[in-house]
Structures are given as C-alpha cells and as structure tokens.
VEXMARLUM-883858 format. One record per residue: residue number from 1; y, z, x of N, C-alpha, C, O, CB in turn; chain. Coordinates in Angstrom, 2 decimals, m for minus. Atoms other than C-alpha are relative to their C-alpha. Glycine has a CB too. Example, Ala and Ser with C-alpha at 12.3 -4.5 7.8 and 13.67 -1.06 7.14 Angstrom:
BEGIN
PT   i      nY      nZ      nX     caY     caZ     caX      cY      cZ      cX      oY      oZ      oX     cbY     cbZ     cbX ch
PT   1   m1.19    0.00    0.89   m4.50    7.80   12.30    1.20    0.00    0.90    1.18    0.66    1.94    0.03    1.25   m0.99  A
PT   2   m1.19   m0.06   m0.82   m1.06    7.14   13.67    1.09    0.73   m0.77    2.20    0.90   m0.26    0.46   m1.42    0.41  A
END
This chain:
BEGIN
PT   i      nY      nZ      nX     caY     caZ     caX      cY      cZ      cX      oY      oZ      oX     cbY     cbZ     cbX ch
PT   1   m1.02    0.10    0.32   m0.28   m0.32    0.35    1.55    0.23    1.06    1.47    0.26    2.28   m0.24    0.72   m0.97  A
PT   2   m1.23    0.76   m0.81    3.35   m0.77    1.74    1.14    1.31   m0.63    1.35    1.17   m1.84    0.42   m2.15   m0.64  A
PT   3   m0.81   m0.80   m0.09    5.77    2.11    1.61    1.19   m0.58   m1.19    1.78   m1.65   m1.37    0.35    0.14    1.52  A
PT   4   m1.23    0.71    1.22    8.14    2.58   m1.65    1.10    0.64    1.21    1.18    1.19    2.31    0.14    0.90   m2.26  A
PT   5   m0.93    0.52   m0.51   11.13    2.04   m1.37    1.45    1.61   m0.81    1.41    2.61   m1.53   m0.02   m2.04   m0.56  A
PT   6   m1.16   m1.58   m0.21   14.19    4.85   m1.61    1.17   m1.22    0.16    1.15   m1.96    1.14   m0.28    1.52    1.94  A
PT   7   m1.76    0.97   m0.24   18.01    2.54   m2.14    1.29    0.42   m0.60    1.66    0.53   m1.77    0.03   m1.56   m0.69  A
PT   8   m1.20   m0.32    0.89   21.02    3.46   m2.59    1.10   m0.60    0.66    1.33   m0.69    1.86    0.27    1.54   m0.24  A
PT   9   m1.63    0.70    1.49   24.30    1.81   m4.29    0.83   m0.02    0.50    1.42   m0.23   m0.56    0.70    0.81   m1.43  A
PT  10   m1.76   m1.01    0.15   28.04    2.81   m2.89    0.75   m1.95    0.45    0.07   m2.88    0.88    0.51    2.16    2.11  A
PT  11   m0.59    1.12   m0.13   30.52   m0.29   m2.54    1.46    0.24    1.34    2.30   m0.50    1.86    0.45   m0.41   m1.70  A
PT  12   m0.46   m0.73   m1.34   32.11    1.93    0.22   m0.45   m0.34    1.25   m1.41    0.42    1.36   m0.29    1.29   m0.02  A
PT  13    0.76    0.86   m1.46   30.95    0.16    3.83   m0.23    1.85    0.27   m1.36    2.32    0.23    1.38   m1.41    1.62  A
PT  14    0.10   m1.53   m0.61   31.80    4.37    4.95   m1.09    0.97    0.05   m1.88    1.47    0.84    0.84    0.73   m0.58  A
PT  15    1.34   m0.68    0.77   29.72    6.06    2.94   m1.10   m0.62    0.50   m1.93   m0.21    1.30   m0.08   m0.16   m1.63  A
PT  16    1.80    0.59   m0.38   26.90    3.70    3.19   m0.63    0.78    1.75   m1.66    1.41    1.98    0.09   m2.44    0.29  A
PT  17   m0.37   m0.08   m1.04   27.44    4.27    6.62   m0.89    1.91    0.39   m2.00    2.35    0.71    1.83   m0.35   m0.07  A
PT  18    0.97   m1.44    0.07   26.65    8.02    6.71   m1.11    0.26   m0.82   m2.06    0.94   m0.45    0.73    1.11   m0.38  A
PT  19    1.69   m0.76    0.00   24.03    8.12    3.94   m0.33   m0.61    0.70    0.58   m0.21    1.42   m1.09    0.08   m1.11  A
PT  20    0.88    0.16   m0.74   21.97    6.12    6.44   m0.30    1.12    0.98   m1.44    1.25    1.43    0.24   m1.07    0.50  A
PT  21   m0.08   m1.29   m0.94   22.42    9.08    8.59   m0.82    0.48   m0.28   m1.98    0.46    0.14    0.97    0.92    0.04  A
PT  22    1.34   m1.06    1.55   20.91   11.31    5.74   m0.88   m0.07    0.57   m1.48    0.69    1.33   m0.58   m0.61   m1.78  A
PT  23    1.72    0.03    0.64   18.09    9.55    5.04   m0.48   m0.84    1.15   m1.33   m1.73    1.07   m0.38   m0.90   m1.81  A
PT  24    1.03    0.81   m0.53   17.42    8.43    8.17   m1.09    0.59    0.65   m1.66    0.20    1.67    0.49   m0.84    0.80  A
PT  25    1.04   m1.20   m0.45   15.01   11.48    8.38   m1.43   m1.08   m0.60   m2.43   m1.23    0.11    0.30    2.02   m1.07  A
PT  26    0.33    0.09    1.27   13.39    9.70    5.22   m1.03   m1.76    0.66   m1.96   m2.27    0.04    1.71    0.01   m1.38  A
PT  27    0.30    1.07   m0.13   12.51    6.45    7.06   m1.80   m0.10    1.22   m2.63   m0.99    1.39    1.55   m0.62    0.52  A
PT  28    1.74   m0.22   m0.17    9.04    7.24    8.71   m1.05   m0.63   m0.61   m1.84   m1.47   m0.20   m0.40    1.18   m0.33  A
PT  29    0.41    0.48    1.11    7.79    7.07    5.21   m0.65   m0.93   m1.68   m1.47   m0.93   m2.60    0.27    0.21    0.23  A
PT  30   m1.26   m0.19    1.64    9.95    5.42    2.74    1.19   m1.52    1.58    1.85   m1.50    2.62    1.35    3.23   m0.54  A
PT  31   m1.40    1.56   m0.27   11.91    1.25    3.37    1.06    1.03   m0.92    0.95    1.63   m1.99   m0.46   m2.37   m1.15  A
PT  32   m1.14   m0.69    0.09   15.35    2.78    3.57    0.73   m1.03   m0.22    1.02   m1.75    0.73    0.39    0.84    1.03  A
PT  33   m0.73    0.93    0.37   17.48    0.41    1.12    1.45    0.21   m0.19    1.82    1.13   m0.93   m0.53   m0.42   m0.98  A
PT  34   m1.15   m0.70    0.87   21.27    0.25    0.89    0.53   m1.63   m0.44    0.65   m2.57    0.35    1.37    1.26    1.05  A
PT  35   m1.39    0.75    0.01   23.45   m2.14   m1.06    1.33    0.54   m0.37    1.60    1.71   m0.64   m0.09   m1.01   m0.82  A
PT  36   m0.86   m0.09    0.39   26.67   m2.90   m1.79    0.71    0.13   m1.52    1.83    0.39   m1.96    0.16   m0.62    0.58  A
PT  37   m0.70    1.13    1.52   26.93   m4.21   m5.31   m1.51    1.66   m0.77   m2.28    2.47   m0.25   m0.76   m3.19   m0.12  A
PT  38    1.58   m0.54    1.12   24.39   m2.52   m8.96   m0.32   m1.65   m0.09   m1.46   m1.96   m0.41    0.38    1.07   m2.20  A
PT  39    0.74    1.59    0.08   24.15   m6.66   m8.90   m1.07   m0.33    0.91   m2.19   m0.77    0.67    1.01   m1.17    0.31  A
PT  40    0.83    0.11   m0.83   23.23   m6.57   m5.24   m1.25    1.56    0.43   m1.87    1.62    1.50    0.98   m0.50    1.06  A
PT  41    1.15   m1.32    0.44   20.76   m2.76   m6.21   m0.89   m1.11   m0.51   m1.54   m1.81    0.28    0.51    1.47   m1.40  A
PT  42    0.32    0.40    0.19   19.48   m4.56   m9.20   m0.79   m1.81    0.47   m1.87   m2.27    0.13    0.56    0.58   m0.52  A
PT  43    1.27    1.57   m1.06   18.28   m8.43   m6.98   m1.02    0.63    0.91   m2.21    0.38    0.75    1.06   m1.28    1.50  A
PT  44    1.37   m0.80    0.21   16.38   m6.08   m5.16   m0.33    0.98    0.34   m0.54    1.34    1.50   m0.88   m0.39    0.32  A
PT  45    1.37   m0.29    0.54   14.53   m3.97   m6.79   m0.85   m1.40   m1.26   m1.81   m1.24   m2.01    0.33    1.67   m0.89  A
PT  46    0.61    0.21    0.77   13.63   m6.39   m8.67   m0.89   m1.61    1.40   m1.86   m2.35    1.29    1.01   m0.15   m1.65  A
PT  47    0.75    1.33   m1.62   12.41   m9.24   m5.21   m1.02    1.44    0.30   m2.23    1.31    0.48    1.73   m0.70    2.17  A
PT  48    1.29   m1.37   m0.18   10.69   m5.29   m4.72   m0.82    0.73   m1.01   m1.55    1.69   m0.79    0.60    1.23    0.55  A
PT  49    0.77    0.33    0.75    9.38   m5.61   m7.92   m1.00   m1.10   m0.06   m1.92   m1.04   m0.87    0.57   m0.02   m0.70  A
PT  50    0.89    2.22    0.26    7.55   m9.38   m7.87   m0.42    0.69    1.15   m1.53    1.10    0.82    1.12   m2.30    0.13  A
PT  51    1.31   m0.28   m1.12    6.08   m7.96   m4.23   m0.63    0.81   m0.48   m1.69    0.37   m0.03    0.21    0.50    1.41  A
PT  52    0.04   m1.28    0.06    5.12   m5.06   m5.29   m0.45    1.30    0.36   m1.50    1.93    0.26   m0.08    0.00   m0.54  A
PT  53   m0.42   m1.26   m0.59    6.35   m2.30   m3.84    0.71    0.61   m0.84    1.33   m0.19   m1.55    0.68   m0.07    1.17  A
PT  54    0.32   m0.30    0.69    7.03    0.30   m5.75    1.94    1.05    0.53    2.21    1.44    1.67   m1.76    0.28   m0.14  A
PT  55   m1.39   m0.48    0.00   11.00    1.94   m6.08   m0.66    1.84   m0.15   m1.74    2.18   m0.64    1.17   m0.85   m1.59  A
PT  56    0.28   m1.47   m0.22   10.77    5.84   m5.62    1.21    0.35   m0.72    1.23    0.36   m1.95   m0.16    0.61    1.59  A
PT  57   m0.85   m0.45   m0.17   14.12    7.00   m5.28    1.63   m1.48   m0.82    1.59   m2.64   m0.41   m0.32    0.48    1.69  A
PT  58   m1.16    0.30   m1.05   17.93    5.60   m5.99    1.18    0.41   m1.11    1.29    0.70   m2.30    0.08   m1.87    0.71  A
PT  59   m0.61   m0.93    0.26   20.93    6.66   m5.56    1.26   m0.42    0.45    1.93   m0.87    1.37   m0.52    1.11    0.43  A
PT  60   m1.88    1.37   m0.09   24.00    5.44   m6.62    1.17    0.29   m0.83    1.26    0.72   m1.98   m0.20   m1.91   m0.75  A
PT  61   m1.90   m0.84    0.65   28.14    6.17   m7.05   m0.12   m1.01   m1.09   m0.80   m2.01   m1.30    2.07   m0.24    1.28  A
PT  62    0.10    0.36    1.13   29.15    5.68  m10.10    1.32   m1.22   m0.32    1.22   m2.11   m1.17   m0.05    1.35   m0.83  A
PT  63   m1.18    1.32    0.48   33.15    3.41   m9.79    0.02   m0.80    1.16    0.74   m0.52    2.12    1.78    0.47   m0.37  A
PT  64   m0.16    1.41   m0.47   32.39   m0.03   m8.20    0.72   m1.22   m0.29    1.47   m1.22   m1.27   m0.88   m0.36   m0.07  A
PT  65   m0.35    0.86    0.95   33.35   m3.17   m8.72   m0.93   m1.08   m0.63   m1.87   m1.86   m0.46    0.99   m0.56    0.48  A
PT  66    0.90    1.61    1.22   32.33   m5.40  m11.29   m1.22    1.87   m1.22   m0.73    2.78   m1.90   m2.32   m2.17    2.08  A
PT  67    0.71   m0.38    0.44   29.02   m3.42  m12.63    0.45    1.66    0.51    1.12    1.86    1.53   m1.20   m0.79    0.27  A
PT  68   m0.40   m1.01   m0.78   29.16    0.81  m12.62   m1.25    0.71   m0.21   m2.20    0.57   m0.98    1.35    0.70   m0.35  A
PT  69    1.15   m0.46   m0.92   27.07    2.85  m10.92   m1.37    0.34   m1.28   m2.55    0.01   m1.16    0.60    1.67    1.08  A
PT  70   m0.08   m0.65    1.16   26.45    4.62  m14.58   m0.67   m1.07   m0.72   m1.71   m0.54   m1.08    1.40    0.48   m0.46  A
PT  71    0.35    1.15    1.18   25.42    1.32  m16.86   m1.44   m0.33    1.49   m2.55   m0.21    0.98    1.81   m1.78   m0.58  A
PT  72    0.47    0.31   m0.41   23.45    0.39  m13.66   m1.60    1.09   m0.54   m2.57    1.01   m1.30    0.77   m0.25    1.10  A
PT  73    1.35   m1.00    0.59   21.08    3.38  m13.86    0.01    0.18   m0.87   m0.26    1.36   m1.07   m0.32    1.17    0.29  A
PT  74    0.20   m0.23    1.71   21.14    3.02  m17.67   m1.15   m1.12   m0.11   m2.28   m0.91   m0.56    1.65   m0.42   m1.20  A
PT  75    0.31    1.02   m0.12   20.25   m0.53  m17.08   m2.23    0.46   m0.04   m3.01    0.56   m0.99    1.04   m0.66    1.51  A
PT  76    0.40   m1.05   m0.73   17.38    1.17  m14.45   m0.66    0.26   m1.71   m1.15   m0.31   m2.69    1.30    1.14    0.98  A
PT  77    0.73   m1.11    0.98   16.37    3.74  m16.62   m1.10   m0.78   m1.31   m2.30   m0.59   m1.53    1.48    0.98   m0.91  A
PT  78    1.03    0.74    0.61   15.55    1.00  m19.45   m0.49   m0.64   m0.46   m0.82   m1.01   m1.59   m0.29    0.04   m0.28  A
PT  79    1.95    1.16   m0.11   12.95   m1.16  m17.90   m0.61    1.07    0.43   m0.36    2.06    1.12   m0.43   m1.70    1.46  A
PT  80    1.16   m0.91   m0.05    9.78    0.07  m18.40   m0.84   m0.18    0.63   m2.01   m0.12    0.24   m0.55    0.21   m0.87  A
PT  81    0.60    0.23   m1.18    8.87   m0.77  m14.90    0.78    0.75    0.96    0.56    0.55    2.16   m0.13   m1.41    0.30  A
PT  82    0.03   m0.54   m1.24   10.85    1.66  m13.20    0.24    1.33   m1.07    1.33    1.83   m1.37    1.14   m0.57    1.37  A
PT  83   m0.02   m1.46    0.60    9.89    4.81  m15.30   m0.32    1.01    0.36   m0.03    1.99   m0.32   m0.47    0.17   m0.82  A
PT  84    0.21   m1.26   m0.15    8.42    7.27  m13.20    1.71   m0.13    1.99    1.94    0.85    2.70   m2.53    0.41    0.25  A
PT  85   m0.76   m0.57   m0.05   11.62    6.25  m10.93    0.81    0.75   m0.57    1.11    1.04   m1.73    0.20   m0.36    0.29  A
PT  86   m0.73   m1.38    0.39   13.78    8.93   m9.75    1.83   m0.89    0.14    1.98   m2.09    0.40   m0.48    1.76    1.55  A
PT  87   m0.70    0.35    0.33   17.75    8.98  m10.25    0.62    0.92    0.37    0.62    2.06   m0.08   m0.04   m0.43   m0.88  A
PT  88   m1.14   m1.20    0.06   20.46   10.37   m8.51    1.10   m1.05   m0.40    1.03   m2.28   m0.32    0.37    1.02    1.65  A
PT  89   m1.38    0.71   m0.32   24.41    9.71   m9.25    0.73    0.71    0.87    1.24    1.80    0.61    0.89   m0.23   m1.15  A
PT  90   m0.92   m1.18   m0.47   26.19   10.64   m6.19    1.72   m0.85    0.33    2.12   m1.80    1.00   m0.86    0.83    1.74  A
PT  91   m1.31    0.49   m0.38   29.85   10.36   m6.47    0.74    0.96   m0.03    0.16    2.04   m0.20    0.56   m0.97   m0.71  A
PT  92   m0.82   m0.11    0.34   33.19   11.46   m6.68    1.51    0.09   m1.07    2.50    0.81   m1.07   m0.30   m0.19    0.44  A
PT  93   m0.96    0.71    0.45   35.04    9.33   m9.31   m0.59    1.18   m1.67    0.10    1.96   m2.33   m0.14   m2.14    0.24  A
PT  94    0.73    0.16    1.64   32.51   10.05  m12.76    1.14    1.21   m1.10    1.82    2.11   m0.62   m2.28    0.81    0.07  A
PT  95   m0.94   m0.72    0.35   34.51   11.66  m15.55   m1.15    0.96   m0.86   m2.36    0.76   m0.85    1.32   m0.81   m0.73  A
PT  96    0.64   m1.19    0.87   33.34   14.75  m17.93   m0.79   m0.82   m1.08   m1.22    0.00   m1.89    1.22    1.13   m0.77  A
PT  97    0.30    0.91    0.78   31.95   12.00  m20.07   m0.88   m1.25    0.99   m1.98   m1.51    0.52    1.39   m0.40   m0.74  A
PT  98    1.34    0.82   m0.42   29.97    9.44  m17.86   m0.88    1.02    0.48   m2.11    0.91    0.45    0.19   m1.17    1.20  A
PT  99    1.35   m0.16   m0.97   28.69   12.16  m15.75   m1.82    0.14   m1.63   m3.01   m0.15   m1.62    0.44    2.33    1.37  A
PT 100    1.02    0.11    1.25   27.02   12.91  m19.83   m0.74   m1.22   m0.27   m1.97   m1.19   m0.32    0.68    0.22   m1.23  A
PT 101    0.65    1.27   m0.12   26.28    9.38  m20.17   m1.06   m0.19    1.04   m1.97   m0.98    0.78    0.96   m0.95    0.22  A
PT 102    0.76    0.70   m1.08   24.46    9.01  m17.09   m1.79    1.59    0.14   m2.93    1.43    0.57    1.59   m0.21    1.97  A
PT 103    0.74   m1.03    0.75   22.45   12.61  m18.16   m1.27   m0.79   m1.63   m2.49   m0.95   m1.69    1.58    1.15   m0.65  A
PT 104    0.63    0.22    0.96   21.87   11.29  m21.91   m0.11   m1.27    0.06    0.27   m1.53   m1.08    0.42    0.46   m1.03  A
PT 105    0.80    2.11   m0.05   20.78    7.19  m21.46   m0.40   m0.17    1.16   m1.50   m0.68    1.33    1.18   m1.63   m0.19  A
PT 106    1.15    0.32   m1.38   20.08    7.10  m17.79   m1.06    1.07    0.66   m1.84    1.20    1.60    0.90   m0.34    1.33  A
PT 107    1.31   m1.68   m0.57   18.22   10.49  m17.68    0.00   m0.08    1.79   m1.06   m0.25    2.40   m2.51   m0.37   m0.70  A
PT 108   m0.59    0.09   m0.96   19.77   10.44  m14.43   m1.22    1.55    0.61   m1.91    1.77   m0.39    1.88    0.00   m0.26  A
PT 109    0.80   m1.32   m0.82   17.49   13.89  m12.34    0.65    0.29    0.97    0.26    0.92    1.95   m1.41   m0.18    0.59  A
PT 110   m0.81   m1.23   m2.15   20.22   14.90   m9.45    1.39   m1.07   m0.32    1.42   m2.30   m0.37   m1.41   m0.61    2.89  A
PT 111   m1.09    0.21   m0.08   23.69   14.53   m9.86    1.02    0.43    1.28    1.10    1.66    1.25    0.24    0.41   m1.05  A
PT 112   m0.76   m0.49   m1.58   26.11   15.04   m6.13    1.00   m0.55   m0.41    1.24   m1.60   m0.99   m0.49   m0.52    1.65  A
PT 113   m1.41    0.18    0.15   29.45   15.74   m6.05    0.92   m0.88    1.56    1.18   m0.16    2.53    0.54    1.72   m0.31  A
PT 114    0.01   m0.38   m1.03   30.78   13.59   m3.42    1.64    0.43    0.39    2.58    0.16   m0.36   m0.71   m0.99    0.74  A
PT 115    1.00    0.27   m0.86   31.60   14.72   m0.39   m1.12    0.74   m0.26   m1.16    1.63   m1.10    0.36    0.17    1.25  A
PT 116    1.37   m0.98    0.24   28.05   16.04   m0.10   m0.35    0.88    0.79    0.01    1.59   m0.15   m1.16   m0.59   m0.07  A
PT 117    0.69   m0.68   m0.44   26.68   18.27    1.89   m1.30   m0.93    0.77   m2.18   m1.52    0.15   m0.22    0.89   m1.06  A
PT 118    1.12    0.49   m0.23   24.36   16.90    4.16   m1.93    0.77   m1.11   m2.83    0.51   m1.91    0.19    0.30    1.80  A
PT 119    0.92   m0.92   m0.08   21.98   19.37    3.85   m0.90    0.32   m1.21   m2.12    0.45   m1.18    0.64    1.04    0.38  A
PT 120    0.27    0.60    1.13   21.86   19.23    0.10    0.04   m1.32   m0.17    0.82   m1.33   m1.12    0.63    0.43   m0.79  A
PT 121    0.00    1.99    0.19   21.79   15.39   m0.16   m1.69    0.17    0.55   m2.45   m0.56   m0.09    1.55   m1.40    1.54  A
PT 122    1.22    0.82   m0.88   18.24   15.51    2.28   m0.96    1.48   m0.95   m2.15    1.26   m1.16    0.13   m0.10    2.53  A
PT 123    1.31   m0.62    0.85   16.51   18.87    0.01    0.29   m0.76   m1.10   m0.53   m0.31   m1.90   m0.13    1.74   m0.36  A
PT 124   m0.27   m0.27    1.35   17.82   17.33   m3.16   m1.05   m1.22    0.11   m1.85   m1.17   m0.82    1.67   m0.01   m0.81  A
PT 125    0.09    1.66   m0.25   16.49   13.59   m2.11   m2.33    0.38    0.42   m3.16   m0.53    0.40    1.67   m0.83    2.18  A
PT 126    0.93   m0.02   m0.08   12.89   15.48   m1.30   m1.01    0.18   m1.43   m2.09   m0.19   m1.89    0.05    0.72    0.90  A
PT 127    0.01   m0.81    1.57   12.98   17.26   m4.60   m1.08   m1.33   m0.58   m2.20   m1.73   m0.92    2.07    0.21   m1.10  A
PT 128    1.03    1.28    1.22   12.70   14.35   m6.09   m1.33   m1.02   m0.14   m2.08   m1.33   m1.07    0.74   m1.03   m0.23  A
PT 129    0.85    0.85   m0.16   10.71   11.99   m3.92   m2.21    0.36   m0.01   m3.17   m0.41   m0.06    0.73   m0.45    1.35  A
PT 130    0.89   m0.78    0.60    7.77   14.97   m4.43   m0.40    0.08   m1.45   m1.56    0.33   m1.81    0.34    1.01    0.31  A
PT 131    0.57    0.07    1.00    7.73   14.78   m7.63   m0.01   m1.91   m0.39   m0.93   m2.20   m1.16    0.78    1.12   m0.98  A
PT 132    0.01    0.30    0.61    8.47   11.53   m8.27   m2.02   m1.02    1.03   m2.82   m1.78    0.48    1.64   m0.33   m0.55  A
PT 133    1.37   m0.08   m1.07    5.07   10.87   m5.38   m0.85    0.57   m1.36   m1.44   m0.37   m1.90    0.11    1.37    1.76  A
PT 134    0.86   m0.23    0.14    3.14   13.00   m7.58   m0.68    0.08   m1.47   m1.82    0.27   m1.89    0.06    0.76    0.67  A
PT 135    0.08    0.67    1.38    3.89   12.15  m11.08   m0.60   m1.73   m0.54   m1.06   m2.11   m1.62    1.45    0.10   m0.33  A
PT 136    0.40    1.55   m0.62    3.13    8.15   m9.78   m1.81   m0.11    0.64   m2.52   m1.07    0.95    1.29   m0.33    1.61  A
PT 137    1.93   m0.30   m0.64   m0.81    9.56   m8.52    0.14   m0.29    0.75   m0.92   m0.35    1.37   m1.41   m0.58   m0.35  A
PT 138    0.29    0.10   m1.43    0.23    8.70   m5.55   m0.48    0.82    0.91    0.02    1.94    0.96    0.83   m0.26    0.49  A
PT 139    0.86   m1.34   m0.48   m2.43   10.41   m3.02    1.26    0.57    1.23    1.30   m0.01    2.31   m1.97   m0.52    0.89  A
PT 140   m0.60   m0.37   m0.96    0.50   12.60   m1.15    0.39    0.64    1.17    1.31    1.02    1.89    0.24    0.05   m0.24  A
PT 141    0.87   m0.11   m1.72   m1.53   13.27    1.46    1.49    0.43    1.72    2.04    1.33    2.34   m0.98   m2.53    0.36  A
PT 142   m0.17    0.19   m0.97   m0.04   11.34    3.97    2.25    0.19    0.40    2.93   m0.07    1.40   m0.98   m1.45    0.06  A
PT 143   m1.34   m0.12    0.55    3.88   12.16    2.49   m0.16    1.21    0.40    0.45    1.20    1.47    0.45   m0.34   m1.48  A
PT 144   m0.38   m1.62   m0.51    3.82   15.71    3.31   m0.04    0.93    0.52   m0.36    2.06    0.14    0.01    0.53   m0.24  A
PT 145   m0.90   m0.30   m0.71    5.21   16.35    6.04    1.50   m0.17   m0.41    2.45    0.43    0.10   m0.31   m0.57    0.98  A
PT 146   m1.94    1.31    0.80    8.68   14.41    4.32    0.19    1.48   m1.31    0.98    2.42   m1.24   m0.70   m2.94   m1.56  A
PT 147   m0.40   m1.20    0.79    8.10   16.77    0.98    0.42    1.25    0.10    0.42    2.11    0.99   m0.66    0.21   m0.52  A
PT 148   m0.65   m1.37    0.13    9.65   19.30   m0.56   m1.07    0.85   m0.32   m1.69    0.82   m1.38    1.14    0.11   m1.08  A
PT 149    1.22   m1.45    0.18    7.11   22.57    0.16   m0.19    0.30   m0.88   m1.20   m0.04   m1.50    0.11    1.27    0.43  A
PT 150    0.72   m0.76    1.29    7.54   24.79   m2.71    0.28   m1.35   m1.30   m0.66   m1.21   m2.08    1.02    1.90   m0.46  A
PT 151    0.50    0.19    0.74    7.99   22.37   m5.11   m1.80   m1.25    0.10   m2.38   m1.58   m0.94    1.24   m0.25   m0.64  A
PT 152    0.93   m0.31    0.93    4.68   20.92   m4.32   m0.39    0.52    0.04   m1.32   m0.01    0.63   m0.60   m0.35   m0.34  A
PT 153    1.25   m0.67   m0.35    2.61   23.54   m4.13    0.50    0.70   m1.43   m0.24    1.56   m1.91   m0.29    0.95    1.68  A
PT 154   m0.07   m0.14    1.16    4.88   23.93   m7.70   m1.10   m0.44   m1.11   m1.75    0.24   m1.90    1.02   m0.47   m0.14  A
PT 155    0.23    1.22    0.18    3.59   21.18   m8.80   m1.16    0.49   m0.30   m1.37    1.34   m1.17    0.24   m1.05    0.95  A
PT 156    1.32   m0.48   m0.56   m0.15   21.34   m7.44   m0.68    1.33   m0.95   m1.69    1.21   m1.65    0.33    0.52    1.65  A
PT 157   m0.34   m2.06    0.52    0.19   25.82   m8.77   m0.42   m1.06   m2.09   m1.43   m1.27   m2.76    3.23    1.20    0.54  A
PT 158    0.01    0.85    1.21    0.76   23.71  m12.17   m1.16   m0.69   m0.75   m1.49   m0.44   m1.91    0.76   m0.93    0.29  A
PT 159    1.71    0.69    0.05   m2.68   21.46  m12.19   m1.23    0.86    0.01   m2.36    0.46   m0.29   m0.34   m0.89    1.33  A
PT 160    1.07   m1.56   m0.33   m4.74   24.75  m11.59   m0.28    0.12   m1.47   m0.99    1.03   m1.89    0.90    1.79    0.80  A
END
C-alpha cells in the first residue's frame, strides 16, 4: 500500500513553509503535500484518489482567493470517497459563523488559530492520524512510532 497522504492548503507561501517544517516529522510515514489554493488541493485529492491513494488528513486555511477553506472542506466532507478523511481548519480570519459552518457542515475535527504553536499542531495531527488509521481499519503497527500513544491506547482499549 502506498503511503497515506496529508494535504495542507494555504495561499501564503510563508505559512506553507512553516507548515512544511512542522510536518517534516510525519514524512517518514506519510506523503505530505502542500497546495496554494482549494482548487489545487481538490485536483490533488482527485489525482491521489484515482491512483489508489488514501487522504488521511487535510489541513486548510479559510480565507483564500477563489474557494474558501470552509467551502473546500464542506465539499470534501460531502464526497463519499473521503468519509474517513480527517479535517482541520488552521486560520486566523474565520468569523464565528465561519467556524460554526465548518463544524456543522464540514464536520471538521480540529480548529487551530493562527499563529499556532508547533507542539499543539503536531500533537493534534498525531491524534487525528491515529484516529484515521484505526477507524479506517489500517494496520497501525508500522505507524506506531508517529501515532499519538494515549489516543492509540484509548481506542484499542475501547475495542476490547
């Protein structure tokens, strides 16, 4: 099986660069891809899916030219191919209503405000990836070193 995919979307090059550094820790186990727009991310998601790739996590900014991050995440949420995909909104400009829409219509699992703390982002990504792998029925053993250990334990314990 190919590596699982993490996709992050932001229209600001500096943000993508910082996210790249923060997400480097996952590159041994996951394919980590960046996109500068929701349309580019949608194209990538479709390409990966067509080639048999699995989208484990999408991290998206909200305010971007063209399609907003919330609208993009709603589109992903409504696409049956990505029912297991975890979604995170990483933004500094979402209104209260945008956030409610992201929760209710995109079913985001995590919201982090910019500027973020690297430790919080990495920990949140580990939790979401752990949940994705276990919920999707993927053999977790080769991913164990990068997974969130408490989440892994809690989910496995609940299945006993």
